[in-house]
C-alpha positions as CSV (number, residue, x, y, z in Angstrom):
1,M,-16.5,14.4,-98.9
2,S,-17.2,18.0,-100.4
3,V,-19.3,17.4,-103.8
4,I,-23.3,17.7,-102.4
5,T,-26.6,18.0,-104.5
6,I,-28.9,20.3,-104.6
7,Q,-32.1,20.5,-107.2
8,C,-34.0,23.3,-109.0
9,R,-37.7,23.4,-110.8
10,L,-37.4,24.6,-114.5
11,V,-40.0,26.4,-115.8
12,G,-40.6,27.0,-119.8
13,D,-43.1,28.0,-122.1
14,E,-45.5,24.9,-123.2
15,N,-43.5,24.5,-126.8
16,S,-40.1,24.0,-125.1
17,L,-41.6,21.3,-122.6
18,R,-43.1,19.7,-124.9
19,I,-40.2,19.3,-127.2
20,L,-38.4,18.2,-124.1
21,W,-40.9,15.7,-123.1
22,E,-41.2,14.0,-126.6
23,L,-37.1,13.6,-126.7
24,M,-36.9,12.3,-123.4
25,A,-40.1,10.3,-123.2
26,E,-40.2,9.2,-127.4
27,K,-36.6,8.9,-128.6
28,N,-34.0,9.0,-125.6
29,T,-36.0,6.2,-123.3
30,P,-36.7,3.9,-126.1
31,L,-32.7,4.7,-127.0
32,I,-31.7,3.2,-124.1
33,N,-34.0,0.5,-124.1
34,E,-32.6,-0.4,-127.2
35,L,-29.3,-0.4,-126.4
36,L,-30.0,-3.0,-122.9
37,E,-31.8,-5.2,-125.0
38,Q,-29.4,-5.7,-127.7
39,L,-26.4,-5.8,-125.1
40,G,-28.1,-8.8,-123.4
41,K,-28.2,-9.9,-126.9
42,C,-24.3,-10.1,-127.7
43,P,-22.6,-13.4,-128.2
44,D,-19.9,-11.9,-125.7
45,F,-22.1,-11.1,-122.4
46,E,-21.4,-14.1,-121.0
47,T,-17.9,-13.0,-121.0
48,W,-18.9,-9.8,-119.6
49,V,-21.2,-11.6,-116.7
50,Q,-17.8,-13.5,-115.5
51,K,-15.6,-9.8,-115.6
52,G,-18.7,-8.3,-113.9
53,E,-18.2,-5.0,-116.7
54,V,-19.5,-4.7,-120.0
55,P,-17.2,-2.6,-122.1
56,K,-18.4,1.6,-123.1
57,D,-16.9,1.3,-126.7
58,T,-19.3,-1.8,-127.3
59,I,-21.9,0.4,-126.1
60,K,-20.8,3.2,-128.1
61,T,-20.8,0.9,-131.1
62,I,-24.0,0.1,-131.1
63,C,-25.0,3.2,-130.3
64,S,-24.0,4.8,-133.4
65,S,-25.3,2.3,-135.2
66,L,-28.5,3.5,-133.7
67,K,-28.5,6.7,-134.7
68,T,-29.1,6.3,-137.9
69,Q,-32.7,5.0,-137.4
70,E,-35.8,7.2,-137.6
71,H,-36.9,6.0,-133.9
72,F,-33.9,7.7,-132.2
73,D,-32.3,10.7,-134.7
74,N,-31.9,14.2,-134.1
75,Q,-30.9,14.1,-130.9
76,P,-28.5,16.2,-129.3
77,G,-25.3,14.7,-128.7
78,R,-25.0,14.9,-125.0
79,F,-28.4,12.9,-124.9
80,Y,-26.8,9.9,-126.7
81,T,-23.9,10.6,-124.4
82,S,-25.6,10.6,-121.4
83,A,-27.9,7.0,-122.6
84,V,-24.4,5.6,-123.4
85,T,-23.2,6.5,-119.6
86,L,-26.6,5.0,-118.0
87,V,-26.7,2.2,-119.7
88,K,-23.0,1.4,-118.8
89,E,-24.6,1.8,-114.8
90,V,-27.3,0.2,-115.2
91,Y,-25.3,-3.4,-116.3
92,K,-22.5,-2.6,-113.9
93,S,-24.9,-2.5,-111.1
94,W,-27.1,-5.5,-112.4
95,L,-23.6,-7.7,-112.7
96,A,-22.4,-6.7,-109.4
97,L,-25.4,-8.2,-108.2
98,Q,-25.3,-11.2,-109.7
99,K,-21.9,-11.7,-109.1
100,R,-22.8,-11.1,-105.1
101,R,-25.5,-13.5,-105.7
102,Q,-23.1,-16.4,-107.2
103,R,-21.0,-15.7,-104.1
104,Q,-23.5,-16.6,-101.8
105,I,-24.5,-19.6,-103.5
106,E,-21.1,-21.4,-103.5
107,G,-21.0,-20.0,-99.7
108,K,-24.0,-21.7,-98.9
109,E,-23.3,-24.8,-100.7
110,R,-19.9,-25.3,-98.9
111,W,-22.3,-24.9,-95.7
112,L,-24.5,-27.5,-96.9
113,K,-21.2,-29.6,-98.1
114,M,-20.1,-29.3,-94.7
115,L,-23.3,-29.9,-92.6
116,K,-24.1,-33.4,-91.1
117,T,-26.2,-35.0,-88.3
118,D,-23.7,-36.3,-85.1
119,I,-24.4,-39.7,-86.4
120,E,-23.3,-39.1,-89.8
121,L,-20.4,-37.5,-88.0
122,Q,-19.6,-40.7,-85.6
123,Q,-19.6,-43.1,-88.9
124,E,-17.2,-40.9,-90.4
125,S,-14.7,-40.7,-87.9
126,Q,-15.3,-43.6,-86.1
127,S,-15.3,-42.2,-83.1
128,S,-18.2,-41.9,-80.2
129,L,-19.8,-38.3,-80.3
130,D,-18.2,-37.6,-76.5
131,V,-14.8,-37.6,-78.4
132,I,-15.5,-35.5,-81.2
133,R,-16.6,-33.2,-78.4
134,A,-13.7,-33.4,-76.7
135,K,-11.6,-32.8,-79.8
136,A,-14.1,-29.7,-80.4
137,T,-13.2,-28.3,-77.3
138,E,-9.4,-29.0,-77.2
139,I,-9.4,-27.3,-81.2
140,L,-12.4,-24.4,-80.2
141,T,-9.6,-23.6,-76.8
142,S,-6.6,-23.3,-78.9
143,F,-8.0,-21.0,-81.7
144,V,-9.6,-18.5,-79.1
145,A,-6.4,-18.6,-77.5
146,K,-4.3,-17.8,-80.6
147,F,-7.1,-15.2,-81.6
148,S,-6.6,-13.5,-78.5
149,Q,-3.0,-12.5,-79.2
150,T,-3.4,-11.7,-82.8
151,K,-6.4,-9.2,-81.9
152,N,-4.7,-6.4,-81.0
153,Q,-2.6,-6.6,-84.1
154,Q,-5.6,-7.3,-86.3
155,S,-7.2,-4.0,-85.2
156,Q,-3.9,-1.7,-86.5
157,R,-4.4,-2.9,-90.2
158,K,-6.0,-1.1,-93.3
159,K,-9.0,-3.1,-92.9
160,G,-8.8,-4.1,-89.3
161,N,-12.1,-1.8,-87.9
162,N,-13.6,-5.2,-88.6
163,T,-12.0,-7.1,-86.0
164,K,-12.5,-5.5,-82.9
165,K,-15.0,-7.2,-81.2
166,N,-17.1,-6.6,-83.8
167,S,-18.9,-9.9,-84.2
168,S,-16.2,-12.0,-83.1
169,N,-18.6,-14.7,-83.2
170,T,-17.9,-14.4,-87.0
171,T,-14.6,-13.9,-86.9
172,L,-14.4,-17.2,-84.8
173,F,-16.7,-18.5,-87.2
174,G,-15.0,-17.9,-90.6
175,G,-11.6,-18.8,-89.3
176,L,-12.8,-22.5,-87.5
177,F,-14.2,-22.6,-91.0
178,D,-11.1,-22.1,-93.2
179,M,-9.4,-24.3,-91.1
180,Y,-12.3,-27.3,-91.8
181,E,-11.7,-26.8,-95.7
182,K,-7.4,-27.0,-94.8
183,T,-7.5,-29.9,-92.4
184,E,-7.2,-33.4,-93.1
185,D,-7.0,-35.3,-90.4
186,C,-10.9,-37.2,-90.1
187,L,-11.4,-36.6,-86.4
188,S,-10.5,-32.8,-86.8
189,R,-12.6,-32.2,-89.7
190,C,-15.6,-33.6,-87.8
191,A,-14.8,-32.0,-85.0
192,L,-14.5,-28.5,-86.8
193,A,-18.0,-29.6,-88.8
194,Y,-19.5,-29.9,-85.1
195,L,-18.7,-26.6,-84.0
196,L,-19.2,-25.2,-86.8
197,K,-23.3,-26.2,-87.0
198,N,-23.8,-25.4,-83.0
199,N,-22.5,-21.4,-83.8
200,C,-19.0,-22.5,-82.3
201,Q,-19.9,-23.8,-79.2
202,V,-19.5,-27.5,-77.6
203,N,-23.6,-28.5,-77.2
204,E,-23.9,-31.0,-74.5
205,V,-26.9,-31.7,-75.4
206,D,-27.8,-34.0,-77.9
207,E,-29.3,-32.9,-81.2
208,E,-32.8,-33.3,-82.5
209,P,-33.3,-34.8,-86.0
210,D,-36.3,-32.2,-86.3
211,Q,-34.2,-29.5,-85.8
212,Y,-31.4,-30.3,-88.2
213,A,-33.4,-31.2,-90.7
214,K,-35.3,-27.6,-90.7
215,S,-31.8,-26.1,-90.9
216,R,-30.5,-28.3,-93.4
217,R,-33.7,-27.4,-95.3
218,K,-33.9,-23.7,-94.3
219,K,-30.3,-23.4,-96.2
220,E,-31.6,-25.4,-99.6
221,I,-34.2,-22.7,-99.7
222,E,-32.2,-20.5,-99.9
223,I,-30.0,-21.6,-102.6
224,E,-33.1,-22.5,-104.4
225,R,-34.2,-18.6,-104.0
226,L,-30.8,-17.4,-105.1
227,R,-30.6,-19.2,-108.5
228,N,-33.9,-18.0,-109.2
229,Q,-33.2,-14.7,-108.5
230,I,-29.7,-15.3,-110.3
231,K,-32.2,-16.8,-113.5
232,S,-33.7,-13.3,-113.5
233,R,-34.1,-11.3,-116.9
234,K,-31.5,-8.8,-117.9
235,P,-32.2,-5.6,-117.7
236,K,-35.0,-4.6,-119.8
237,G,-35.7,-0.3,-119.6
238,R,-38.6,1.3,-118.6
239,D,-42.6,0.5,-120.6
240,L,-43.8,4.0,-120.8
241,T,-46.4,2.9,-122.9
242,G,-47.6,0.1,-121.5
243,E,-47.1,-2.2,-125.0
244,K,-45.2,-4.7,-123.3
245,W,-47.6,-5.1,-120.4
246,L,-50.6,-5.3,-122.9
247,E,-48.9,-8.2,-124.8
248,T,-47.7,-10.0,-121.8
249,L,-52.1,-9.9,-120.8
250,S,-52.3,-10.9,-124.3
251,E,-50.2,-13.8,-124.0
252,V,-51.3,-15.1,-120.6
253,V,-55.1,-14.9,-121.8
254,N,-54.6,-16.7,-125.2
255,K,-51.8,-18.8,-124.4
256,V,-50.9,-21.9,-122.0
257,P,-47.4,-21.4,-120.2
258,Q,-45.2,-23.8,-121.3
259,N,-43.3,-24.0,-118.0
260,E,-43.6,-23.1,-114.1
261,D,-40.5,-20.8,-115.5
262,E,-42.9,-19.0,-118.0
263,A,-45.7,-18.5,-115.8
264,K,-44.0,-16.9,-113.4
265,S,-42.0,-15.1,-115.8
266,W,-45.7,-13.6,-117.1
267,Q,-46.7,-12.9,-113.4
268,A,-43.5,-11.0,-112.5
269,T,-44.4,-9.2,-115.7
270,L,-47.9,-8.4,-115.1
271,L,-47.3,-7.4,-111.3
272,R,-44.3,-5.0,-112.3
273,E,-45.1,-1.5,-111.1
274,N,-43.6,0.6,-114.6
275,S,-42.2,3.9,-114.1
276,C,-44.1,6.6,-116.5
277,M,-41.2,8.7,-116.2
278,P,-38.5,8.6,-119.1
279,Y,-34.5,8.3,-118.1
280,P,-32.9,11.2,-116.9
281,V,-30.1,13.2,-118.8
282,D,-26.7,13.6,-117.8
283,Y,-24.8,16.4,-118.2
284,E,-21.3,15.5,-116.9
285,T,-19.4,18.7,-118.3
286,N,-20.7,22.3,-116.9
287,T,-20.2,24.3,-119.8
288,D,-22.5,22.5,-121.8
289,L,-24.6,24.7,-119.4
290,T,-25.4,28.3,-120.2
291,W,-26.5,30.3,-117.1
292,L,-28.4,33.8,-117.5
293,T,-30.1,36.6,-115.3
294,N,-32.6,39.3,-116.3
295,E,-32.9,42.9,-115.2
296,K,-35.0,41.5,-112.5
297,G,-32.6,39.2,-110.8
298,R,-34.5,35.9,-112.1
299,I,-31.9,32.9,-113.0
300,F,-32.6,31.3,-116.1
301,I,-30.7,28.5,-118.0
302,K,-30.4,27.2,-121.2
303,F,-29.2,23.8,-122.4
304,N,-26.4,23.1,-125.5
305,G,-27.8,21.5,-128.3
306,L,-31.4,22.3,-127.7
307,N,-31.6,25.8,-129.3
308,E,-32.2,24.6,-132.9
309,L,-35.0,22.5,-131.1
310,M,-37.0,25.5,-129.8
311,N,-37.7,28.8,-130.4
312,K,-37.4,29.9,-126.7
313,P,-34.9,27.4,-125.1
314,K,-34.6,28.9,-121.7
315,F,-35.8,27.6,-119.2
316,E,-36.4,29.7,-115.7
317,V,-35.0,28.6,-112.4
318,Y,-37.8,27.9,-109.1
319,C,-35.5,27.1,-106.4
320,D,-35.7,27.3,-102.8
321,S,-34.4,30.3,-101.3
322,R,-31.3,28.5,-99.3
323,Q,-30.0,27.1,-102.2
324,L,-30.4,30.5,-104.0
325,H,-26.7,31.5,-103.6
326,Y,-25.8,28.4,-105.3
327,F,-27.9,29.2,-108.7
328,Q,-25.7,32.8,-108.2
329,R,-22.7,31.4,-108.2
330,F,-23.1,29.3,-110.8
331,C,-24.0,32.7,-113.2
332,Q,-21.1,34.0,-111.9
333,D,-19.0,31.4,-112.6
334,W,-20.3,30.9,-116.2
335,Q,-20.4,34.2,-117.2
336,I,-16.4,34.9,-116.1
337,W,-15.4,32.3,-117.9
338,H,-17.3,33.0,-120.9
339,D,-15.8,36.2,-121.4
340,D,-12.7,35.0,-121.7
341,D,-12.6,31.4,-121.6
342,E,-8.8,31.6,-122.5
343,T,-7.8,32.8,-118.8
344,Y,-10.4,31.0,-116.6
345,S,-10.4,27.0,-116.4
346,S,-14.3,25.6,-116.2
347,G,-12.4,23.0,-113.1
348,L,-13.2,26.0,-110.9
349,F,-16.4,26.4,-111.2
350,I,-18.2,25.2,-108.0
351,L,-20.9,23.5,-110.6
352,R,-19.3,20.0,-111.6
353,S,-22.1,18.3,-113.3
354,A,-26.0,18.3,-113.4
355,R,-28.8,15.9,-114.2
356,L,-32.3,16.6,-115.9
357,F,-35.1,14.5,-115.3
358,W,-39.0,14.7,-115.3
359,Q,-40.7,15.0,-111.2
360,E,-43.9,12.8,-111.2
361,R,-47.1,15.1,-110.1
362,N,-50.3,14.0,-109.7
363,G,-53.1,15.3,-112.9
364,K,-54.7,14.5,-115.9
365,G,-53.7,16.4,-119.1
366,E,-50.4,16.5,-121.1
367,P,-47.6,14.9,-119.3
368,W,-45.6,17.9,-119.8
369,R,-48.2,20.2,-118.1
370,V,-48.5,17.8,-115.5
371,H,-44.7,16.5,-114.3
372,S,-42.0,19.1,-113.0
373,L,-39.1,19.3,-114.7
374,I,-36.1,19.1,-112.5
375,L,-32.5,19.8,-112.9
376,Q,-30.2,18.0,-109.9
377,C,-26.8,20.2,-109.8
378,S,-23.4,17.8,-108.2
379,I,-21.7,21.3,-106.8
380,E,-17.6,21.1,-105.5
381,T,-18.2,23.0,-101.5
382,R,-14.6,23.6,-101.7
383,L,-14.8,26.2,-104.5
384,W,-17.0,28.2,-102.5
385,T,-14.3,30.6,-100.9
386,K,-11.0,32.2,-102.0
387,E,-9.0,30.2,-99.5
388,E,-10.4,26.8,-100.0
389,T,-10.4,27.3,-103.7
390,E,-6.7,28.1,-103.4
391,L,-6.2,24.5,-101.8
392,V,-8.1,22.9,-104.8
393,R,-6.5,25.1,-107.8
394,L,-3.0,24.1,-106.6
395,E,-4.4,20.2,-106.2
396,K,-5.1,20.6,-109.8
397,I,-2.0,22.1,-110.9
398,N,0.1,19.6,-109.3
399,K,-1.8,16.4,-110.6
400,A,-1.8,18.4,-114.2
401,E,2.3,18.8,-114.1
402,K,2.4,14.9,-112.8
403,T,0.7,14.2,-116.2
404,I,2.4,16.2,-118.3
405,S,5.7,15.2,-116.9
406,K,4.6,11.5,-117.4
407,M,3.9,12.0,-121.0
408,E,6.9,14.1,-121.9
409,Q,9.1,11.2,-120.8
410,Q,7.3,8.3,-122.7
411,G,9.5,10.3,-126.0
412,S,7.1,9.3,-129.2
413,L,3.3,9.7,-128.7
414,K,0.2,9.1,-130.5
415,K,-2.2,11.2,-132.0
416,T,-4.7,11.0,-129.3
417,Q,-2.2,11.1,-127.1
418,V,-0.5,14.4,-128.3
419,I,-4.3,15.6,-128.2
420,R,-4.6,15.2,-124.5
421,L,-1.0,16.9,-123.8
422,Q,-2.1,19.9,-125.8
423,K,-5.7,19.7,-123.6
424,E,-3.2,18.9,-120.1
425,L,-1.2,22.3,-121.0
426,T,-3.9,24.4,-122.0
427,T,-5.6,23.2,-118.3
428,R,-1.9,24.1,-116.3
429,R,-1.7,27.8,-117.6
430,K,-5.2,28.4,-117.4
431,L,-5.1,27.2,-113.2
432,D,-2.2,30.1,-113.2
433,N,-5.5,32.5,-113.0
434,L,-7.7,32.5,-109.4
435,F,-11.5,33.0,-110.5
436,P,-12.4,37.1,-108.9
437,S,-15.2,38.0,-106.8
438,R,-15.2,35.0,-104.1
439,P,-15.8,35.5,-100.7
440,S,-13.2,35.4,-98.3
441,Q,-13.6,33.0,-95.1
442,F,-11.3,32.4,-91.9
443,L,-10.0,28.3,-93.2
444,Y,-10.7,26.3,-90.5
445,Q,-7.7,24.6,-88.6
446,G,-8.6,22.0,-85.9
447,K,-6.0,20.0,-84.1
448,S,-5.1,17.3,-86.1
449,N,-5.1,14.6,-83.1
450,I,-8.9,15.2,-82.3
451,I,-11.2,13.8,-84.2
452,V,-15.0,13.5,-84.1
453,G,-16.8,9.7,-84.2
454,V,-20.3,9.3,-85.4
455,S,-22.1,6.2,-85.0
456,L,-25.5,5.6,-86.3
457,G,-28.0,3.1,-84.9
458,L,-31.6,2.0,-84.9
459,E,-33.1,3.1,-81.5
460,K,-30.4,6.2,-81.6
461,P,-30.1,7.4,-85.0
462,A,-26.7,9.2,-84.4
463,T,-24.1,9.2,-81.0
464,V,-21.0,11.1,-80.9
465,A,-17.6,10.7,-79.7
466,V,-14.8,13.5,-79.6
467,V,-11.9,11.6,-79.3
468,D,-7.8,12.5,-78.6
469,A,-6.6,10.0,-80.9
470,A,-2.8,10.2,-79.8
471,S,-3.9,9.2,-76.6
472,K,-7.1,7.5,-77.1
473,K,-8.9,9.5,-74.1
474,V,-12.7,10.2,-74.9
475,L,-12.8,13.5,-74.5
476,T,-17.0,13.8,-74.6
477,Y,-19.6,11.7,-75.4
478,R,-23.1,13.0,-77.1
479,S,-26.2,11.2,-77.3
480,V,-28.7,12.2,-79.5
481,K,-31.2,13.0,-77.1
482,Q,-28.3,15.5,-75.9
483,L,-27.6,16.6,-79.4
484,L,-31.3,17.4,-79.9
485,G,-31.9,19.2,-77.3
486,D,-35.2,20.8,-76.6
487,N,-35.9,19.2,-80.2
488,Y,-36.1,15.8,-78.9
489,N,-39.7,15.8,-79.0
490,L,-39.1,15.5,-82.9
491,L,-37.6,12.5,-83.0
492,N,-40.5,10.5,-80.9
493,R,-43.3,12.1,-83.4
494,Q,-41.1,11.4,-86.4
495,R,-41.5,7.7,-84.9
496,Q,-44.8,8.4,-84.4
497,Q,-45.7,9.4,-87.9
498,Q,-43.8,6.5,-89.3
499,Q,-45.8,4.0,-87.5
500,R,-48.9,5.3,-88.3
501,L,-47.7,5.5,-92.4
502,S,-46.6,2.0,-91.8
503,H,-50.2,0.8,-90.2
504,E,-51.9,2.5,-93.4
505,R,-49.9,0.7,-96.0
506,H,-50.3,-2.4,-94.3
507,K,-54.0,-1.7,-94.7
508,A,-53.3,-0.7,-98.3
509,Q,-51.8,-3.5,-99.2
510,K,-54.4,-6.0,-97.6
511,Q,-57.1,-4.4,-99.9
512,N,-54.9,-4.2,-103.0
513,A,-55.1,-0.5,-102.6
514,P,-52.1,1.8,-103.4
515,N,-50.1,2.7,-100.7
516,S,-47.4,4.7,-101.7
517,F,-47.7,7.2,-98.8
518,G,-45.5,9.6,-98.9
519,E,-43.5,11.0,-95.3
520,S,-43.5,15.1,-94.4
521,E,-40.2,16.8,-94.0
522,L,-40.0,16.7,-90.2
523,G,-37.2,13.6,-90.7
524,Q,-34.8,15.5,-93.1
525,Y,-35.5,19.0,-90.5
526,V,-34.3,16.2,-87.5
527,D,-31.8,15.3,-90.0
528,R,-30.4,19.4,-90.1
529,L,-30.7,19.9,-86.5
530,L,-28.1,16.6,-86.1
531,A,-26.0,17.5,-88.3
532,D,-25.9,21.4,-86.8
533,A,-24.8,19.9,-83.5
534,I,-22.2,18.0,-84.6
535,V,-20.6,20.6,-86.5
536,A,-20.9,23.0,-83.5
537,I,-19.5,20.1,-81.0
538,T,-16.4,19.8,-83.5
539,K,-15.6,23.5,-83.6
540,T,-15.9,23.6,-79.5
541,Y,-13.3,20.9,-79.2
542,S,-11.2,22.3,-82.5
543,A,-11.4,19.0,-84.1
544,D,-9.9,18.3,-87.3
545,S,-12.4,16.1,-88.8
546,I,-16.1,13.8,-88.7
547,V,-15.6,10.5,-89.3
548,L,-19.1,9.2,-90.6
549,P,-19.9,4.9,-91.0
550,K,-20.1,3.6,-94.4
551,L,-23.8,3.2,-95.7
552,G,-23.0,-0.5,-96.5
553,D,-22.3,-1.5,-93.5
554,M,-25.8,-0.2,-91.7
555,R,-27.8,-3.5,-92.0
556,E,-25.3,-5.7,-90.7
557,I,-25.4,-3.0,-87.8
558,I,-28.8,-2.6,-87.0
559,Q,-29.4,-6.4,-87.0
560,S,-26.9,-7.1,-84.4
561,E,-28.2,-4.4,-82.2
562,V,-32.0,-6.0,-82.5
563,Q,-29.9,-9.8,-81.8
564,A,-27.8,-8.1,-78.7
565,K,-31.3,-6.5,-77.4
566,A,-33.1,-9.8,-78.4
567,E,-30.6,-11.6,-76.5
568,K,-30.6,-9.6,-73.2
569,K,-34.0,-9.5,-73.1
570,I,-34.8,-13.3,-73.4
571,P,-31.7,-14.8,-72.9
572,G,-31.4,-18.8,-73.9
573,Y,-34.8,-19.1,-75.6
574,K,-33.7,-19.0,-79.4
575,E,-37.4,-18.4,-80.5
576,G,-38.7,-16.3,-78.1
577,Q,-35.6,-13.7,-79.4
578,Q,-36.5,-13.7,-82.5
579,N,-40.6,-13.2,-81.5
580,Y,-38.7,-10.2,-79.6
581,A,-36.1,-9.5,-82.9
582,K,-39.7,-8.7,-85.1
583,D,-41.5,-7.2,-83.1
584,Y,-39.0,-4.2,-82.0
585,R,-38.2,-3.5,-85.5
586,I,-42.0,-2.6,-86.1
587,S,-41.7,-0.8,-83.1
588,I,-38.5,1.3,-84.1
589,H,-38.4,2.3,-87.8
590,R,-35.3,2.4,-89.7
591,W,-33.5,6.2,-90.1
592,S,-32.8,7.5,-93.3
593,Y,-29.1,7.6,-92.9
594,G,-27.9,8.5,-96.3
595,R,-30.0,11.6,-95.8
596,L,-28.3,12.2,-92.1
597,I,-25.4,11.7,-93.7
598,E,-25.4,13.9,-96.2
599,S,-26.6,16.7,-94.0
600,I,-23.8,16.3,-92.1
601,Q,-21.5,16.6,-95.5
602,I,-23.2,20.1,-96.0
603,Q,-23.2,21.3,-92.9
604,A,-19.5,20.4,-92.6
605,G,-18.9,21.5,-95.7
606,K,-19.8,25.0,-95.3
607,S,-17.6,25.3,-92.5
608,G,-14.8,23.3,-94.3
609,I,-14.4,20.9,-91.8
610,S,-13.3,17.5,-93.4
611,I,-14.9,14.0,-93.6
612,E,-13.7,11.0,-93.1
613,S,-15.4,7.3,-93.6
614,G,-14.7,4.4,-92.1
615,S,-16.5,0.6,-90.9
616,Q,-18.5,1.3,-88.4
617,P,-18.3,-2.0,-85.6
618,I,-21.0,-3.9,-84.9
619,R,-21.1,-5.1,-81.3
620,D,-20.3,-3.0,-78.5
621,S,-22.5,0.2,-77.4
622,Q,-22.9,3.2,-79.9
623,Q,-20.7,5.1,-77.7
624,E,-17.8,2.7,-78.0
625,Q,-18.3,2.5,-81.6
626,A,-18.1,5.7,-82.2
627,R,-14.9,6.0,-80.4
628,D,-13.3,3.2,-82.2
629,L,-14.5,5.0,-85.5
630,A,-12.4,7.9,-84.5
631,L,-9.6,5.5,-83.7
632,F,-9.8,3.5,-86.7
633,A,-9.4,6.9,-89.0
634,Y,-6.5,8.2,-86.9
635,Q,-4.6,4.8,-87.0
636,E,-5.4,4.9,-91.2
637,R,-3.7,8.1,-91.0
638,Q,-1.0,7.0,-89.3
639,V,-0.3,4.0,-92.0
640,K,-0.6,6.1,-94.8
641,L,2.4,8.5,-93.9
642,L,4.8,5.7,-93.1
């Protein structure tokens, strides 16, 4: 990934800050709240829930009707566009969460339907428990034999990195469950049900009724909780003024809840911590921002659409010295394009998009004086140097030519298609011109067969394997201790800090006191050290790319790591394993893996090293997981070439 995010603080005169705060807090945020509420009342809402997406055209239509109202009028066009995009993303996330909960309910209900006591299984199959166990042993032996034969074939598929011993028990469970649903033979179904409820094993010990009842009740509670969650309220937006909270408080004082659900709804509203910051505004087009410099070299920014509302619509940029060169490049790119926009394409700006928002600060006074105005910028690191810009330019030319060729082959075009074709032709013409004054840098060239795999874990935040994927040989491993070297003590210091903050947070929660304790930047510093070390070893071995795990797999990876440690520490005693796992999670706090991955991406992008992603295996050691990540990435490359 070559897109990274940086941010700066914007400083302007008090009047400009006040106007911007009022626009975002008193007009744009209420507009978003109204859009969220009206979408939830649309007659087609249930259809959208089934599809998992709200049509953007519908949101635009509602927004257009609201523009004329006094509460929401006189906003810049970008503010309305940003509101539509944000509402779409909010509902997209909410609908995806609802869909996932529904799948979980269906899976747990299938499990409950299958779950039966040993006595019920004997009655259903009209066989003794010994016969059921014998049949279960036969099925398990046959299935494991077939699984072993197809194991290597599955690991070579596109998604095979979920199969190679990365929770073979999960694969076994899924296979047996599928077999249960397809089998019609009564004895076989009972034997499969017996295996599934005993964790895919033949249990020689008689079943304890209390344990069975506890297991069944646990699953029923899980389903009940999911059903309550799926009935959760639709997105309501941000209550900046606290009016809705006061209305709910008045209802609690003056009314009696009609049922338990209403009481829980009131409780949830009163206990929810509402954000006092307005919604951000997205600038998805890089030409919506005007970059300027004064005689002292200070950088300023102007936002299109705000000129008519402010006397001095310029904001001065305050940023970290390590990010200053990026903002200087924004100014250079904009000035070159502005001086001759018919020659140069804004598609080669290093700046891709930006987000304007307010960052909460403690203090008394007017909100625009207390809180900080922040601009967050997404940048394309590949457009920093002349050599990489040339590669991106050729990619864009190829894409534009394909689009133009495809549209020209269609013959008669609609009016909107003709307009799009003209834009594509203009873009293609401008891409013939390379942006001047870009620094030249040696283009990193690694060996295509050498890949660096990085596995993430709970106890060891990062482990590296440098692999010759062609020969499947590991050239070297690096542990987190080796990567940090003399700075390894910083990792222990960071963990001690996390434990102390966790203890303070726990004490504050018991006293119903504020419990949001910020952390120092020590963790971020350690991330940069790890990223530097990983990039350095990549260059040392001339590796072609770095393979990073997908963040979506981290929860299961960490859970498996803790479970494996518990099983090794206390074998055969499940209750003891659960207690050990709980204590271990408290002692070893989870690292910020997203921050670490972003640090690696930034450092790799500066050196021109490509980044790949894959699913990290769940079982095995972290060294083996890093090795397999690299091998699977290489296999996927070979599949794409076929």
